[in-house]
C-alpha positions in Angstrom: 0.0 0.0 0.0 2.8 2.3 0.8 4.4 1.5 -2.5 1.1 2.3 -4.3 0.8 5.5 -2.5 4.3 6.6 -3.4 3.6 5.6 -7.1 0.4 7.6 -7.1 2.2 10.6 -5.7 4.8 10.4 -8.5 2.1 10.1 -11.1 0.2 13.0 -9.6 3.3 15.2 -9.5 4.2 14.3 -13.1 0.6 15.1 -14.2 0.7 18.5 -12.4 4.0 19.4 -14.0 2.8 18.4 -17.4 -0.4 20.4 -16.9 1.6 23.4 -15.8 3.6 23.3 -19.0 0.5 23.2 -21.1 -1.0 26.1 -19.3 2.2 28.1 -19.9 2.1 27.4 -23.6 -1.5 28.5 -23.7 -0.8 31.7 -21.8 1.9 32.7 -24.3 0.4 34.0 -27.6 1.9 32.6 -30.8 3.2 35.3 -33.1 5.6 34.0 -35.7 6.7 33.8 -39.3 8.2 30.8 -41.0 9.1 29.9 -44.6 10.1 26.9 -46.8 11.7 26.8 -50.2 9.4 25.0 -52.7 12.4 23.3 -54.3 14.0 22.5 -51.0 17.2 23.8 -49.5 18.0 26.3 -46.8 19.0 29.3 -48.9 17.9 31.3 -51.9 20.3 30.0 -54.5 20.4 30.8 -58.2 22.6 29.2 -60.9 22.8 28.4 -64.6 19.7 26.1 -64.7 17.5 27.9 -62.2 17.3 31.7 -62.0 13.9 31.6 -60.3 13.0 30.3 -56.8 9.6 30.3 -55.0 9.3 30.6 -51.2 6.1 29.8 -49.2 5.6 31.9 -46.1 3.3 31.2 -43.1 2.3 33.6 -40.4 1.1 32.5 -36.9 -1.0 34.7 -34.7 -3.4 33.5 -32.0 -4.3 37.0 -30.6 -7.7 38.1 -31.9 -7.8 41.5 -33.7 -4.1 41.7 -33.7 -3.4 43.1 -37.1 0.1 42.7 -38.5 2.2 43.3 -41.6 5.2 41.7 -43.3 8.0 43.9 -44.7 11.0 43.0 -46.9 14.4 44.4 -46.1 17.8 44.3 -47.9 20.3 43.4 -45.2 23.3 43.3 -47.6 23.2 43.8 -51.4 24.3 41.1 -53.8 28.0 41.7 -54.3 30.6 39.9 -56.4 32.8 37.8 -54.1 36.0 38.6 -55.9 35.2 42.2 -56.9 32.9 43.8 -54.2 32.5 46.9 -56.3 30.1 45.0 -58.6 26.6 44.7 -57.3 23.6 43.2 -59.2 20.6 44.4 -57.2 19.1 45.9 -60.4 18.8 42.3 -61.6 17.3 40.8 -58.4 13.4 40.7 -58.7 10.5 39.5 -56.7 6.9 38.6 -57.7 3.9 37.8 -55.5 1.5 34.9 -56.3 -1.8 36.8 -56.0 -4.0 33.9 -55.1 -1.7 32.5 -52.4 -2.9 34.7 -49.5 -6.3 33.5 -48.2 -7.2 36.2 -45.7 -4.8 39.2 -46.0 -3.6 41.4 -48.8 -0.4 41.2 -50.8 0.7 44.8 -51.3 3.6 44.6 -53.8 2.7 45.6 -57.4 1.8 42.8 -59.8 4.5 41.4 -62.0 8.3 41.3 -61.4 9.7 44.2 -59.5 13.2 44.9 -58.2 13.9 43.8 -54.6 13.9 47.0 -52.5 14.6 47.8 -48.9 11.7 48.3 -46.5 9.1 47.1 -49.1 5.6 46.4 -47.7 4.8 42.9 -48.8 1.7 41.8 -46.9 -1.0 43.2 -44.6 -3.4 40.9 -42.6 -7.1 41.3 -42.3 -8.7 43.2 -39.4 -8.9 40.0 -37.3 -5.2 39.3 -37.8 -5.8 35.8 -38.9 -2.9 33.5 -39.6 -2.2 33.1 -43.3 0.1 31.9 -46.0 1.5 33.5 -49.1 4.1 32.8 -51.8 6.8 35.0 -53.3 9.0 34.1 -56.3 12.5 35.6 -56.4 14.5 35.7 -59.7 17.6 36.9 -61.4 16.6 38.6 -64.7 18.8 39.2 -67.7 21.6 37.1 -66.2 23.4 37.1 -69.6 24.2 40.8 -69.0 26.0 40.2 -65.7 29.7 39.7 -65.2 30.4 36.1 -64.3 31.2 35.2 -60.8 29.8 34.3 -57.4 27.5 36.8 -55.7 26.3 36.8 -52.1 23.8 38.9 -50.1 21.1 38.7 -47.6 17.5 39.8 -47.3 15.0 39.5 -44.5 11.2 39.5 -44.0 9.9 41.2 -40.8 6.6 40.3 -39.2 5.5 43.6 -37.5 2.5 43.8 -35.1 0.1 46.7 -36.0 -2.3 46.7 -33.1 -0.5 44.9 -30.3 2.7 45.1 -28.2 4.2 41.9 -29.6 7.8 42.0 -30.6 8.6 42.0 -34.3 9.8 38.7 -35.8 12.7 38.7 -38.3 13.5 35.9 -40.6 16.8 36.1 -42.6 17.3 34.6 -46.0 20.8 34.2 -47.5 21.0 34.7 -51.2 23.7 33.1 -53.5 24.0 33.7 -57.2 26.4 31.9 -59.6 26.8 33.5 -63.0 28.8 31.1 -65.2 31.6 32.3 -67.4 30.4 31.4 -70.9 32.9 33.4 -72.8 36.1 35.5 -72.4 34.2 38.7 -73.3 32.9 38.9 -69.7 36.2 38.3 -67.9 37.1 41.9 -67.2 37.6 43.5 -63.8 38.1 47.1 -62.7 39.4 47.6 -59.2 41.3 50.4 -57.3 45.1 50.1 -57.4 45.2 49.9 -53.6 42.3 47.5 -53.2 38.9 48.1 -51.7 36.0 49.5 -53.7 36.8 53.3 -53.9 39.2 55.8 -55.5 40.6 58.5 -53.4 42.0 61.8 -54.7 43.8 64.1 -52.2 45.7 67.0 -53.8 47.8 67.4 -50.7 49.4 63.9 -51.3 52.1 63.7 -53.9 52.2 60.6 -56.2 49.1 59.2 -54.7 48.5 55.8 -56.3 45.0 55.7 -54.8 44.0 57.9 -57.7 44.3 54.9 -60.0 42.1 52.1 -61.1 43.5 48.9 -62.6 41.8 47.1 -65.5 42.5 43.3 -65.8 41.4 41.3 -68.8 41.5 37.7 -67.8 40.5 35.9 -71.1 40.9 36.3 -74.8 38.4 38.0 -77.1 37.5 36.8 -80.6 36.6 40.3 -81.9 37.0 44.0 -81.0 35.7 45.4 -77.8 35.6 48.7 -75.9 35.8 49.6 -72.2 33.8 52.6 -71.2 33.0 54.7 -68.2 30.6 57.4 -67.0 30.0 59.5 -63.9 26.8 57.9 -62.6 26.0 60.9 -60.3 27.3 64.5 -59.9 30.4 65.1 -57.8 29.1 66.8 -54.7 30.5 67.8 -51.3 28.9 67.2 -47.9 28.0 70.9 -47.9 26.1 70.6 -51.2 28.7 72.1 -53.5 29.0 70.6 -57.0 32.1 70.3 -59.1 31.8 71.6 -62.6 32.0 69.2 -65.6 35.7 69.0 -66.5 36.9 69.2 -62.9 37.8 65.5 -62.9 40.4 64.2 -65.5 41.5 60.7 -66.5 44.1 59.2 -68.7 45.4 55.7 -69.6 49.2 56.1 -69.5 50.4 52.5 -70.0 48.4 50.9 -72.8 50.5 49.4 -75.5 48.4 47.3 -77.8 45.0 48.9 -77.7 43.9 52.5 -78.4 43.5 54.6 -75.2 43.4 58.2 -74.2 46.8 58.9 -72.8 46.3 62.6 -72.2 44.3 64.1 -69.3 40.7 64.2 -70.5 37.5 65.3 -68.6 35.4 62.4 -67.2 32.0 62.7 -68.7 28.5 62.2 -67.2 27.6 60.2 -70.3 29.2 57.0 -71.6 32.7 57.6 -73.0 35.2 55.2 -74.4 38.5 54.9 -72.5 40.0 51.9 -74.2 39.5 50.0 -77.5 41.1 46.7 -78.4 42.6 45.8 -81.8 40.2 44.6 -84.5 41.1 41.0 -83.8 40.4 41.4 -80.0 44.0 41.4 -78.9 44.6 43.8 -76.1 46.6 44.8 -73.1 46.0 42.3 -70.3 46.5 44.9 -67.6 46.4 48.7 -67.7 45.7 51.5 -65.4 43.3 54.5 -65.4 44.9 57.5 -63.7 42.5 60.1 -62.3 43.4 63.7 -61.4 41.9 67.1 -60.8 42.0 69.9 -63.4 42.5 72.6 -60.8 43.6 71.1 -57.5 44.7 74.5 -56.1 41.4 76.2 -56.9 39.2 73.4 -55.6 37.0 74.5 -52.6 37.8 72.6 -49.4 35.6 69.7 -48.5 34.9 66.0 -49.1 33.4 65.3 -52.4 31.8 62.0 -53.5 30.5 60.4 -56.7 30.6 57.0 -58.5 32.2 55.9 -61.7 30.4 53.2 -63.7 32.3 50.9 -66.0 31.0 49.1 -69.0 32.2 46.6 -71.6 30.9 46.7 -75.1 31.5 43.5 -77.1 29.5 41.8 -79.9 26.9 44.6 -79.9 26.1 44.1 -76.2 26.9 46.4 -73.2 27.9 44.6 -70.0 28.1 46.2 -66.6 31.5 45.8 -65.1 30.5 47.4 -61.8 31.2 50.8 -60.3 33.8 52.4 -58.0 33.1 55.0 -55.4 35.0 58.2 -55.9 36.1 60.4 -53.0 38.0 63.7 -53.3 39.4 65.1 -50.1 40.5 68.8 -50.3 42.2 69.9 -47.1 41.3 73.3 -45.7 43.7 76.1 -46.6 43.4 79.5 -45.0 46.6 81.4 -44.5 48.3 84.7 -45.0 52.0 85.4 -45.7 53.8 88.7 -45.2 56.9 89.7 -47.1 58.4 93.0 -46.0 60.8 94.7 -48.4 63.7 94.4 -45.9 62.7 90.8 -45.0 62.2 91.8 -41.3 58.8 91.6 -39.6 58.7 95.2 -38.5 58.3 98.6 -40.0 61.7 100.1 -39.7 63.0 103.5 -40.8 66.7 103.7 -40.2 69.0 106.7 -40.0 66.2 109.3 -40.3 67.1 113.0 -40.6 64.9 116.0 -40.5 66.4 117.3 -43.7 65.6 114.3 -45.9 62.5 113.7 -48.0 59.8 111.1 -47.5 60.8 107.5 -46.7 58.7 104.4 -47.8 58.5 100.8 -46.6 56.6 98.2 -48.6 54.9 94.9 -47.5 53.6 92.3 -49.9 50.6 90.4 -48.4 49.5 87.0 -50.0 46.4 85.1 -49.0 45.9 81.4 -49.8 42.3 80.2 -49.2 40.2 77.4 -50.7 37.1 77.9 -48.4 35.0 79.4 -51.1 33.9 82.2 -48.7 34.9 85.9 -48.6 37.5 87.1 -46.1 39.3 90.3 -45.0 42.8 91.3 -43.9 43.3 93.8 -41.1 46.4 95.3 -39.5 47.0 96.3 -35.9 49.6 98.9 -35.3 50.9 98.1 -31.8 52.8 101.4 -31.2 53.7 104.7 -32.8 57.0 105.0 -34.5 59.6 105.4 -31.7 63.4 105.4 -31.3 65.5 103.6 -28.7 65.0 106.5 -26.3 61.2 106.3 -26.6 60.7 109.4 -28.6 57.7 109.3 -30.9 56.9 110.7 -34.3 53.5 112.3 -34.5 51.1 110.0 -36.4 50.1 112.7 -38.8 53.5 112.2 -40.6 52.9 108.5 -41.0 50.5 107.1 -43.7 49.8 104.1 -45.9 48.1 103.2 -49.1 47.1 99.8 -50.6 47.8 98.7 -54.2 46.7 95.9 -56.5 49.4 93.5 -57.6 49.4 91.2 -60.7 45.6 91.1 -61.2 44.4 91.4 -57.6 40.8 90.2 -57.5 39.7 91.7 -54.2 39.4 95.3 -53.1 42.3 97.2 -51.5 40.6 99.7 -49.1 43.1 102.6 -49.3 44.1 103.7 -52.8 45.2 107.1 -51.6 47.5 108.0 -48.7 45.7 107.7 -45.3 47.2 108.7 -41.9 47.9 105.7 -39.6 47.1 105.6 -35.9 47.7 102.9 -33.4 45.0 100.2 -33.5 43.2 98.1 -36.0 42.6 99.1 -39.6 40.8 97.1 -42.4 43.2 96.8 -45.4 41.6 94.4 -47.9 38.4 92.6 -48.7 38.4 89.6 -51.0 36.0 88.9 -53.9 32.7 87.1 -53.3 34.3 83.7 -54.0 37.1 84.2 -51.4 39.7 83.6 -54.1 43.4 83.4 -53.3 44.9 86.9 -53.7 47.7 89.3 -53.1 48.1 93.0 -52.6 50.7 95.5 -51.4 50.8 98.0 -48.5 53.1 101.0 -48.9 54.0 102.8 -45.7 55.3 106.4 -46.0 56.9 108.6 -43.4 57.5 112.3 -43.8 60.3 113.5 -41.6 59.2 116.4 -39.5 61.4 119.5 -39.1 62.0 118.8 -35.4 62.8 115.2 -35.9 65.7 113.9 -33.8 68.0 111.8 -36.0 68.1 108.1 -35.5 66.3 104.8 -36.1 62.5 104.6 -35.7 60.3 101.5 -35.8 56.9 100.1 -34.9 55.4 96.6 -34.8 52.4 95.6 -36.8 50.3 92.4 -36.9 48.1 91.2 -39.8 45.0 89.2 -39.3 43.1 87.1 -41.8 39.4 86.4 -41.0 36.3 85.1 -42.8 33.5 87.5 -43.3 
């Protein structure tokens, strides 16, 4: 009897534990998203014999009147494994099977559309009933794509609309294998220093990061051309655009083909940069050197754009990918002072009351690439004094400002003006803040009661933005 009682207790305890687990599952609402590939497998994989794959999605929701939606996101674009600058998202499409959703509404447009980030795919009915739907993903016009292995990732996100349930994310890895069916596709364009971008920095001499390297891996049976174009304007973070013709390119080391070996503006439309011989023979490797038409005059800032590359062979244009372009122009804002006696003071030596006027000249040069107007002021720190502290009356001391070699800005004193201790505005730049230069001529008239000797004063010059 004791044994039976003990057994009953064990059974009772087991029953209670099992019942508790059931109650816990019932208390927790099911809100989930799952998927299966109709052709099997665990990833979205495309290859020569199958560039279309269907996926069946199932939503779970046991909370009444909990509406929900499903969105598609691009976690990482489809990139070439060996040349990451090549992406093929423009060839990655999705289609919804309209009759596959029983209760809710498939929201993507009919037909094949490009896979886009944050695309609304599905919205449930008002009751939030569980449902199923089918999407078909495909790679279109695969014959136009450079051969190689591409990887990326998308996700579908189940979002609650009228409840506090947490979103559910399901990731889908995407793999694409574009076979190499001819040498005409085996061309790569990469930066000389690796990565996926070109960098131009005028402050760096002999910067190889300006260059792209073109490698032709296979033979061609006929003529072909390699082309490029700026796919977007060159723009700084501050919204400044570079004029057409600001960016130059050349192909300095081509031997067999025909190439532009002199600096030529990069165009916003398609332009040929290299052509093979009529029989398809060519340079297996050559470089494209990029430079700036006016590196000194370029306004400071970080500029960005993209250069798209194309191959034309057999009457077809093939996308070779694109390289990001970055131009870093360091800030320059400085003033240099060149006195006629190469000393940084205004010095009138061996003055005598009987002699005529004495002059002292200063050349002022401003280097600026900020693209904003500026001004130059002077500060006379003291009157003209000798070693005994005797001063010359300021009415005998004057200045005037002169243009030098095509000065663009405005010198403020074209006629002699008496100088007093303190600040004085000498020069205002043009509206573009162009680099400039001007001259200041100081003149001293020796008064009749002047005590002979050496007289000097110190002056500072200040460059400021307006």
